[in-house]
C-alpha positions as CSV (number, residue, x, y, z in Angstrom):
1,M,-21.1,11.2,47.4
2,A,-18.6,12.1,44.0
3,E,-18.9,9.4,41.4
4,E,-16.2,7.1,40.4
5,T,-14.7,7.7,36.7
6,P,-14.3,3.9,35.3
7,A,-10.3,3.2,34.7
8,P,-9.7,3.6,31.6
9,V,-9.2,0.3,29.1
10,T,-5.8,-0.3,28.2
11,T,-5.3,-1.6,24.7
12,N,-1.9,-3.5,23.4
13,P,-0.8,-0.7,21.0
14,H,0.4,-2.7,18.4
15,S,-2.7,-5.6,18.6
16,D,-3.9,-3.9,15.1
17,D,-0.8,-4.9,13.5
18,L,-1.1,-9.0,14.3
19,L,-4.8,-8.4,12.3
20,M,-3.0,-8.4,8.5
21,P,-0.1,-11.4,9.2
22,K,-2.9,-13.3,10.5
23,V,-5.1,-12.9,7.3
24,V,-2.2,-13.9,5.4
25,Y,-1.7,-16.8,7.7
26,I,-5.3,-17.6,6.7
27,L,-5.1,-17.1,3.2
28,Y,-2.5,-19.5,3.0
29,I,-4.5,-22.3,4.8
30,L,-7.3,-22.1,2.6
31,G,-5.3,-22.0,-0.9
32,P,-5.0,-25.5,-1.3
33,F,-8.8,-25.5,-1.1
34,V,-10.0,-21.8,-2.5
35,T,-7.9,-20.8,-5.7
36,F,-6.3,-17.2,-5.9
37,T,-6.0,-16.7,-1.9
38,G,-1.9,-17.1,-1.8
39,I,-2.1,-14.5,-4.4
40,I,-4.1,-12.2,-2.3
41,G,-2.1,-12.8,0.9
42,V,1.8,-12.5,-0.7
43,I,0.2,-9.2,-2.5
44,I,-1.2,-7.8,1.2
45,A,2.1,-9.3,2.9
46,Y,4.2,-7.2,0.2
47,I,2.2,-4.2,0.9
48,Y,2.5,-4.5,4.6
49,Q,6.0,-5.1,5.1
50,G,7.0,-1.6,5.0
51,S,5.5,-0.1,7.8
52,A,5.9,-2.9,10.1
53,P,7.8,-3.3,13.3
54,D,10.9,-5.1,12.6
55,W,10.2,-8.4,14.4
56,L,6.9,-8.6,12.1
57,K,8.5,-7.9,8.7
58,T,10.2,-11.4,10.2
59,H,6.2,-13.0,9.6
60,Y,5.9,-10.5,6.4
61,R,9.1,-12.2,4.5
62,F,8.7,-16.0,5.8
63,Q,4.9,-15.3,4.2
64,I,6.5,-13.8,0.9
65,R,9.3,-16.5,0.5
66,T,6.4,-18.9,1.9
67,F,4.8,-18.1,-1.2
68,W,7.3,-18.0,-4.0
69,M,8.7,-21.7,-2.4
70,G,5.1,-22.9,-2.6
71,L,5.0,-21.8,-6.5
72,A,8.1,-23.7,-7.1
73,F,6.2,-27.2,-5.5
74,L,2.7,-26.0,-7.4
75,I,3.7,-25.3,-10.9
76,P,5.7,-29.2,-11.5
77,G,2.7,-30.4,-9.3
78,I,0.2,-29.3,-11.9
79,L,2.8,-30.0,-15.5
80,L,2.9,-33.5,-13.6
81,A,-0.6,-34.0,-12.5
82,A,-1.3,-36.3,-15.7
83,V,0.9,-38.7,-14.2
84,F,0.9,-40.1,-10.1
85,I,3.8,-38.0,-9.6
86,G,2.3,-34.7,-9.8
87,W,-0.3,-35.3,-7.0
88,L,2.5,-36.3,-4.7
89,V,3.9,-32.9,-5.1
90,L,0.3,-31.6,-4.8
91,L,-0.6,-33.1,-1.8
92,F,3.3,-32.6,-0.4
93,W,2.4,-28.5,-1.3
94,A,-0.6,-28.5,0.3
95,V,1.0,-29.9,3.8
96,W,3.8,-27.8,3.8
97,L,2.2,-24.7,3.0
98,I,-0.8,-25.8,5.9
99,V,2.6,-26.7,8.4
100,R,4.4,-23.3,7.8
101,S,1.3,-21.1,8.2
102,V,0.2,-23.0,11.3
103,K,3.7,-23.0,12.7
104,G,3.8,-19.0,11.8
105,M,0.6,-18.3,13.0
106,K,1.7,-19.9,16.4
107,T,4.8,-18.0,16.5
108,L,3.0,-14.7,15.4
109,G,0.7,-15.1,18.6
110,E,3.4,-15.2,20.7
111,R,4.5,-12.2,19.7
112,K,7.7,-13.6,18.4
113,P,10.0,-13.1,15.0
114,V,10.3,-15.5,12.8
115,E,13.6,-17.2,12.6
116,H,15.0,-18.6,10.0
117,V,13.0,-17.1,7.4
118,E,15.2,-18.3,4.7
119,R,14.7,-21.9,5.3
120,W,12.1,-24.0,3.2
121,S,11.4,-26.6,5.9
122,F,8.7,-26.6,8.1
């Protein structure tokens, strides 16, 4: 009796491509709680955007823009923290960053490009 050889395991050739964008989104989600994770995330996004497929480049551009737009909220929030309005700005920044990152991760999981990368909204 001949031995049957197992069927080769097929893997998605682009599954490894999703790892680094997921890492960046997770680093951004941790940003309000852990210092410097956002900086690490944006560095990763800048490094990996050049070799990514076009649909994945939209995620890296979205992540890079999220970092710089977030900085536009974070700096005034920190400067105004001595007064109440600064804490409100920081709270808005944290919610905005987490919502954008979760929505980006959801889109990434669906293997879809980010639409409207240039928007400031969620």
